[in-house]
VOGU-3710 file (C-alpha; in Angstrom, 3 decimals, decimal comma):
1> msstperktf> 286,906/24,349/155,312  287,249/21,138/157,303  288,470/20,592/160,861  291,583/18,435/161,142  292,271/17,545/164,766  294,915/14,906/163,930  298,528/16,048/163,951  299,649/15,962/160,332  303,188/16,898/159,344  304,397/18,549/156,148
11> dlviaanrlp> 307,535/18,787/154,040  307,082/22,548/153,599  306,178/24,849/156,486  305,670/28,591/156,153  305,847/30,708/159,305  304,590/34,305/159,130  303,184/36,780/161,604  299,687/36,346/160,144  297,792/33,455/158,657  296,838/33,927/154,985
21> vdqvvtdsge> 293,142/34,212/155,944  290,933/36,626/157,891  287,790/35,748/159,769  284,791/37,736/158,510  281,103/37,748/159,374  278,838/37,093/156,399  275,495/38,780/155,699  273,801/35,803/157,310  275,712/36,424/160,537  278,013/33,413/160,211
31> aewrrspggl> 281,775/33,652/160,653  283,953/32,301/157,871  287,594/32,439/156,800  288,531/34,315/153,643  291,840/34,789/151,880  293,680/37,890/153,085  294,794/40,661/150,745  298,468/41,554/150,596  301,651/40,774/148,756  302,929/37,969/150,975
41> vtamdsvmrd> 299,714/35,945/150,739  299,581/36,390/146,971  303,240/35,450/146,633  303,047/32,344/148,802  299,752/31,215/147,288  301,523/30,077/144,146  304,117/28,192/146,212  301,526/26,324/148,256  299,525/25,468/145,147  302,360/23,337/143,822
51> qpgawvgwag> 303,014/21,289/146,953  301,100/20,494/150,147  302,262/22,564/153,073  301,409/24,108/156,410  301,238/27,783/157,343  301,916/28,857/160,938  300,626/32,300/161,929  298,464/34,441/164,167  294,752/34,394/163,344  294,346/38,146/163,874
61> epgepparfd> 292,380/38,295/167,138  293,814/38,146/170,670  293,011/35,147/172,852  293,117/31,399/172,480  293,848/30,318/168,899  291,288/28,352/166,893  291,981/24,709/166,116  294,065/23,843/163,081  292,140/23,633/159,845  292,566/23,209/156,107
71> qggvhlvpvg> 291,676/26,012/153,695  292,464/26,325/149,998  294,736/23,294/150,061  296,883/24,658/152,909  297,002/23,316/156,479  296,668/26,353/158,759  298,213/26,307/162,244  296,998/29,289/164,312  299,274/30,702/167,007  297,632/32,494/169,925
81> lsedevhlyy> 298,578/35,982/171,122  297,195/37,653/174,220  296,034/41,274/174,151  299,252/42,233/175,952  301,366/40,354/173,424  299,653/42,106/170,505  300,609/45,395/172,150  304,127/44,420/173,245  305,369/42,051/170,525  303,545/43,377/167,449
91> egfsngtlwp> 302,680/47,039/167,988  305,636/47,478/170,330  308,843/45,684/169,411  308,003/44,802/165,798  306,543/48,152/164,774  307,773/50,570/167,437  311,366/49,322/167,617  312,345/47,306/164,544  310,257/49,018/161,836  311,722/52,508/162,431
101> iyhdvivaaa> 315,307/51,216/162,671  314,905/49,190/159,473  313,396/52,197/157,650  316,141/54,759/158,237  314,615/56,021/161,526  312,058/58,165/159,677  310,397/58,282/163,099  312,261/57,641/166,334  312,499/54,048/167,536  311,545/53,113/171,104
111> fhrdwwaayq> 313,427/50,555/173,196  311,542/48,796/175,999  312,663/45,636/177,774  309,113/44,338/178,181  308,624/44,661/174,409  311,772/42,601/173,872  310,676/39,954/176,374  307,358/39,566/174,550  309,148/39,354/171,180  311,290/36,493/172,496
121> rvnlrfaqav> 308,288/34,708/173,986  306,176/34,932/170,828  309,034/33,904/168,535  309,561/30,784/170,659  305,850/29,987/170,457  305,963/30,221/166,664  309,028/27,985/166,586  307,310/25,371/168,734  304,320/25,337/166,367  306,676/24,948/163,399
131> advaapgarv> 308,576/22,125/165,064  305,305/20,330/165,781  304,057/20,388/162,191  307,315/19,927/160,238  308,001/16,469/158,817  311,474/14,939/159,201  313,904/16,872/156,977  311,222/19,444/156,077  311,923/22,824/154,542  310,885/25,654/156,881
141> wvqdyqlqla> 310,466/29,125/155,399  310,225/31,886/158,027  308,956/35,266/156,887  309,945/38,777/157,830  311,116/40,992/160,667  308,548/39,891/163,268  310,200/36,439/163,451  313,945/37,065/163,488  314,549/34,844/166,524  312,481/31,949/165,165
151> payvralrpd> 315,222/30,388/162,967  317,505/29,705/165,944  314,599/28,510/168,093  313,479/26,118/165,333  317,024/24,796/164,931  317,285/24,100/168,668  314,009/22,166/168,562  314,445/20,486/165,157  318,068/20,289/163,939  316,926/17,954/161,155
161> vrigwfnhip> 314,994/20,575/159,168  316,241/23,020/156,537  315,541/26,624/157,593  315,205/29,690/155,365  314,221/33,244/156,281  313,148/36,061/153,980  313,128/39,750/154,881  310,351/41,661/153,123  311,593/45,040/154,388  315,033/46,667/154,179
171> fppvelfaql> 317,848/45,515/156,435  319,519/48,614/157,866  323,149/49,740/157,718  325,179/48,604/160,705  325,274/52,169/162,068  321,486/52,047/162,543  321,208/48,368/163,487  323,832/48,938/166,194  321,351/51,119/168,106  319,351/48,030/169,048
181> pwrgqlldgl> 320,219/46,917/172,608  319,485/43,324/171,547  321,432/43,440/168,276  323,544/40,369/169,095  320,548/38,208/169,971  318,767/39,206/166,760  321,784/38,304/164,634  322,187/34,985/166,466  318,495/34,293/165,892  318,861/34,811/162,142
191> lgadflgfqr> 322,017/32,718/162,028  319,883/29,759/163,051  318,811/29,633/159,393  320,637/27,905/156,556  319,825/30,648/154,044  318,733/34,275/154,460  316,999/36,061/151,592  316,817/39,831/151,167  315,187/42,212/148,693  318,405/43,984/147,629
201> qadaqnfvra> 322,063/43,040/147,557  322,746/46,033/149,809  320,458/44,508/152,460  322,338/41,195/152,382  325,621/43,085/152,629  324,305/45,109/155,572  323,485/41,869/157,399  326,897/40,327/156,750  328,633/43,525/157,818  326,569/43,645/161,028
211> crqlihaetr> 327,641/40,077/161,868  331,274/40,935/161,260  331,310/44,195/163,231  328,843/43,533/166,035  329,332/39,852/166,947  332,806/39,472/165,399  331,763/36,605/163,155  334,081/35,495/160,395  332,547/36,372/157,024  333,531/35,430/153,491
221> ggtvavhdgs> 331,658/36,766/150,508  327,985/36,398/151,314  328,456/33,803/154,067  328,796/34,045/157,833  330,492/31,435/160,025  328,398/30,360/163,023  330,296/29,887/166,287  328,183/27,053/167,686  330,613/24,212/167,191  328,844/22,899/164,107
231> grrvraaaip> 331,079/24,486/161,497  328,005/25,833/159,774  328,103/28,760/157,376  324,960/30,769/156,682  324,508/32,333/153,260  322,824/35,717/152,726  321,779/36,858/149,246  319,334/39,077/147,374  316,285/37,328/145,911  313,767/40,132/145,269
241> isidfkglea> 310,109/39,243/145,634  307,625/39,677/142,800  303,986/39,136/141,846  301,821/36,689/139,916  302,243/38,376/136,532  300,083/36,020/134,478  297,269/35,887/137,018  297,072/39,648/137,512  297,304/40,414/133,806  294,474/37,952/133,102
251> larqpsvtar> 292,383/39,713/135,757  293,148/43,136/134,258  292,005/41,919/130,835  288,567/40,803/132,031  285,648/42,632/130,362  284,216/43,612/133,740  287,498/45,347/134,631  287,576/47,083/131,251  284,054/48,381/131,830  285,015/49,570/135,293
261> vaeireslgn> 287,970/51,545/133,880  285,578/53,650/131,793  283,275/54,124/134,792  286,140/55,326/136,987  287,363/57,891/134,502  283,837/59,127/133,816  283,085/59,465/137,534  286,197/61,654/137,859  285,111/63,927/134,998  287,285/62,247/132,348
271> pkvlmlgvdr> 290,449/64,171/133,244  293,234/64,505/130,709  295,668/63,202/133,344  294,631/60,870/136,157  297,374/60,361/138,737  297,151/57,537/141,269  298,779/56,688/144,587  298,096/53,357/146,319  299,734/52,808/149,683  299,309/51,479/153,158
281> ldytkgirhr> 298,894/54,542/155,363  302,468/54,307/156,635  305,024/57,036/157,252  307,557/55,185/155,080  305,428/55,563/151,943  306,134/59,246/151,298  302,472/60,239/151,013  303,052/63,621/152,677  305,946/64,393/150,326  303,849/63,395/147,308
291> lkayqellae> 300,955/65,607/148,369  303,298/68,556/148,990  304,804/68,239/145,504  301,345/68,021/143,941  300,120/70,982/145,993  302,992/73,134/144,749  302,380/72,119/141,124  298,745/73,179/141,526  299,628/76,441/143,264  302,129/77,293/140,509
301> gqlgppdvtl> 299,493/76,659/137,841  301,494/73,895/136,176  298,686/71,424/136,864  295,080/71,866/137,858  291,608/70,371/137,895  289,527/69,475/135,980  292,298/68,567/133,499  294,366/66,824/136,183  293,297/64,981/139,320  294,935/62,731/141,904
311> vqvatpsrer> 293,331/59,648/143,436  295,077/58,627/146,656  294,126/55,230/148,096  295,438/54,959/151,664  294,759/51,566/153,194  294,291/51,725/156,999  297,306/50,428/158,912  298,342/49,983/162,574  295,862/52,575/163,774  296,570/51,883/167,450
321> vaayrqlred> 300,173/53,099/167,013  300,596/56,814/167,742  302,828/57,583/164,733  300,204/56,155/162,383  297,366/58,127/163,959  299,426/61,306/163,554  300,160/60,436/159,928  296,477/59,992/159,143  295,686/63,360/160,708  298,488/65,063/158,738
331> veqrvgring> 297,442/63,511/155,411  293,766/64,306/155,823  294,518/67,908/156,814  296,710/68,423/153,766  294,118/66,860/151,445  291,535/69,244/152,914  293,793/72,255/152,354  294,576/71,226/148,771  290,915/70,787/147,890  289,857/73,901/149,778
341> dlgvmgfpav> 292,515/76,156/148,267  293,080/74,657/144,834  290,050/72,566/143,904  287,348/73,540/141,406  283,604/73,300/142,055  282,637/69,727/141,265  286,246/68,733/140,550  288,331/68,046/143,677  292,065/68,190/143,150  292,501/65,091/145,339
351> hylhhsypre> 290,157/62,145/145,774  291,238/60,593/149,077  290,053/57,048/149,848  290,904/55,639/153,272  290,008/51,982/152,829  291,100/48,896/150,935  289,667/47,571/147,682  289,317/44,114/146,109  291,824/43,069/143,473  289,390/43,679/140,593
361> emaalfraad> 288,894/47,303/141,600  292,627/47,813/142,003  293,270/46,383/138,537  290,721/48,835/137,120  292,329/51,760/138,969  295,762/50,796/137,637  294,428/50,645/134,093  292,620/53,971/134,515  295,671/55,840/135,836  297,865/57,783/133,420
371> imlvtplrdg> 300,559/58,358/136,045  301,328/56,002/138,926  303,068/57,688/141,867  305,158/55,247/143,941  307,257/57,515/146,151  308,272/55,771/149,403  311,023/57,223/151,551  312,225/53,650/152,100  310,669/50,373/150,983  311,935/46,818/150,821
381> mnlvakeyvt> 310,307/46,223/147,432  306,913/47,883/146,771  304,815/45,454/144,799  302,347/48,181/143,752  304,894/49,326/141,171  305,010/45,830/139,691  301,232/45,468/139,833  300,769/48,703/137,902  303,023/47,745/135,006  301,472/44,268/134,940
391> crfdlggalv> 297,992/45,728/134,495  299,151/48,040/131,686  299,102/45,429/128,945  298,036/48,291/126,637  301,487/49,858/127,223  299,784/53,019/128,435  300,645/54,955/131,562  303,855/56,006/133,250  305,464/54,942/136,538  307,075/57,529/138,829
401> lseftgawhe> 309,218/55,446/141,165  311,281/56,309/144,228  314,913/55,273/144,030  314,600/54,186/147,679  312,443/51,163/146,812  313,668/47,695/146,050  311,551/47,869/142,892  313,694/50,684/141,468  316,691/48,335/141,297  314,686/46,158/138,898
411> lhqafacnph> 312,501/48,758/137,174  315,228/51,299/136,550  313,661/52,486/133,261  310,831/54,093/135,263  310,713/57,840/135,940  312,988/57,789/138,977  312,717/60,313/141,790  314,138/61,210/145,193  310,964/61,891/147,212  312,913/63,984/149,729
421> dieglkqtil> 313,665/66,422/146,894  310,279/68,095/146,449  311,395/70,220/143,503  312,944/67,188/141,826  309,779/65,165/142,455  307,702/67,915/140,832  309,903/67,896/137,738  309,751/64,093/137,538  305,943/64,180/137,635  305,884/66,774/134,842
431> raintpapdk> 308,353/64,709/132,813  306,174/61,608/133,205  303,161/63,594/131,994  304,880/65,301/129,066  307,092/62,518/127,682  305,798/61,592/124,203  303,488/58,583/124,097  305,801/56,432/121,899  308,624/56,868/124,423  306,335/55,970/127,308
441> rrimralrrr> 305,181/52,849/125,480  308,805/51,810/124,968  309,510/52,303/128,684  306,387/50,393/129,725  307,275/47,503/127,440  310,681/47,191/129,108  309,179/47,358/132,596  306,613/44,696/131,788  309,265/42,411/130,333  311,229/42,585/133,577
451> vadhdvqrwa> 308,223/41,756/135,767  307,068/38,961/133,444  310,530/37,368/133,440  310,936/37,686/137,230  307,494/36,780/138,558  306,545/35,354/141,935  306,895/31,758/140,786  310,491/32,426/139,820  311,092/34,195/143,147  309,805/31,226/145,134
461> srflaaldaa> 311,665/28,637/143,088  314,901/30,654/143,355  314,535/30,963/147,114  313,849/27,280/147,675  316,700/26,295/145,350  319,037/28,615/147,268  317,828/27,071/150,520  318,518/23,566/149,235  321,975/24,616/147,970  322,976/26,471/151,144
471> paraeggp> 326,089/25,358/153,050  326,021/22,107/155,006  323,467/21,580/157,732  324,266/21,357/161,372  325,388/18,000/162,656  322,399/15,857/163,436  320,590/16,926/160,274  319,826/14,452/157,482
//
């Protein structure tokens, strides 16, 4: 890492809620920056490798931001958030208002004017940082639901740049989006972009329909006319995100990972069927539904330890938000009941792990698992599903996949389920277990082909090409 006090500008600028690094304290007591885990960082890493760029984001701790610095070939531009802004903008408006609305109101959304004011203030601050670091005519790629006002703010500050925005989560039907008191401002904020990318075609259509019904914009196909005097049209389309297929498969093939696979299975008593769930501890992920289905299968005697076990990795998430604290309590209580009522001495029915793991360990877990349970109630994509099939170069395993994920629209050969239908979920799990091995290998081969052909490099190149080909820029642009 090297300090770079001079104001450099870049032809590509990424803006996301978080920087792609976390500050950690080493064993020697020194603080250093390390690459963050997560799908967005992994996805954008391949983009930034191919061309120099800047990344604007929050450094993860409240207070004054650190100075700009270079790390891993990327120029990092920290944006500061106060303790109040973390609570109001991030935990409040982003995750207490927008997240529930965009995920089918699985929990009730809250609407507070001070949350909205903070969201506006922080989005403007991000836009100012972007405007400061973008070269003339640069491409600006804004990420996700936390920064829906940023495109319009960037356009007001820098009409010369090309602006794209990508939504990593679902975009809700107009009937849900209409609940937002600030629905018009959010749509106007997004219409500051030249191109808007979504995970599914239905999400892009939901956005266009919201513009037509709620702000009375003229729409045609996948474009929306902007009433700002410029004659601009903004295009919205589905460009589903993916993963680094080649990189992850190479990791999964490493001898150390292979050795770890054997260790994992042996430590679990070498079960005949190892089922795996890997999720952020979020109420959208369907963990409670999954555990209920598994509990009933155990109680009915259709499955049971030591022949069958479930490993549930639940990565900590947003633990200062009440709904997430309640979820953790619910999940841990159910795991305790399952193991207490249905476990066998020395062979728990559920191995519950409430922390994150490095990529090597995750690759080993994916390879060790006979059945992968991906059962969200609503998910923009769910990259875990793609990571699992990528790691199964041996064509082993089976993927149980919720039809309410973006991934299901690409990986439709998987064992599809409706996680709200507990009985149906149980039957899908049994079908994934009992399907003959040759049929499962055929399914896995088809799933892997899809992910290999539509990897993260293709996603990024498709998005940037769509951004470059979007309708004409506003007047004043190059």
